[in-house]
Residue, then its C-alpha position, 0 to 999 in steps of 0.5 A: m516537475q523538477d521538485a516532485w521528489i518532495y511529495g515522495l519525501i512528505g508522503g513517506l514521512i507521513i506514512g512512517s509517522a502514522a505507522a508509528l502512531y498506530l503501533l503506539v496507540n493500538g499496539r498492532i501493526m498498521g498493515a493495510s491488507g490485514i486491516l482490510g482482510g479482517l473486514v472482508d473475512g469477518s475476523a475483525r468483529g471486535n474492532a471493525p469500526e476502527r478498521i472501517a475508519f482506517v480504510a475510509g481514510l485511505v479513500v477520502v484523504p487522497a480524494f480530498l487532497a486531489a480536490l485541494i491541490g489537484n491530481a498528481e501526474t502518474n504514468i498509470t495505464s488507461n486500460p481498465i482491464v490492466i488496472i483491475a487485473a493488477g489490483l486483484l493480483v496485489g490483493i492475492g499477493t498480499r494474502l499469500a505473503n501474510g501482509c503488504t508493503s505497509g505492514h512488511g515494508v514500512c512497519g517490518i523493516s522499521r522493526l528490523s523484522l527479517r520476515g518483513i525485510v525478506a518480503t519487501v525484497f521479493y515485493l521489489l523484485a517482483g514489481g521490477i520484473v512485472m514492469v520489464l515484462f509488461r511494459h518492455v516485452l509485452g507493451v501492455i503498460 
């Protein structure tokens, strides 16, 4: 589809607006891994309902939109082992980096945070290296 770029633009505007609104309303960064991590490790006792609503929204809204406008075309592999391994590695990486692309990339860069900028550069480099290695060298994905 030639006009598929518009979905990326709209998605970016929605994510950026949501991050700004979350920061304005809650005074905290909208880092998905931190929000989910607080639920998993039990450190979110004071605001668990808010965090659960956020995570539920991450699951429910895309499912609703897929039912409404149809599934998006992706290049994701059909190999479930690769998908599970990728998800686990992303989770481990976000804990090691003390944040994810929504926290460092969207919120950190917009606040001109050196830590966020450096983390995002390394996320992108690692993603590029992994794609070259697993797609073009190993042929796994």
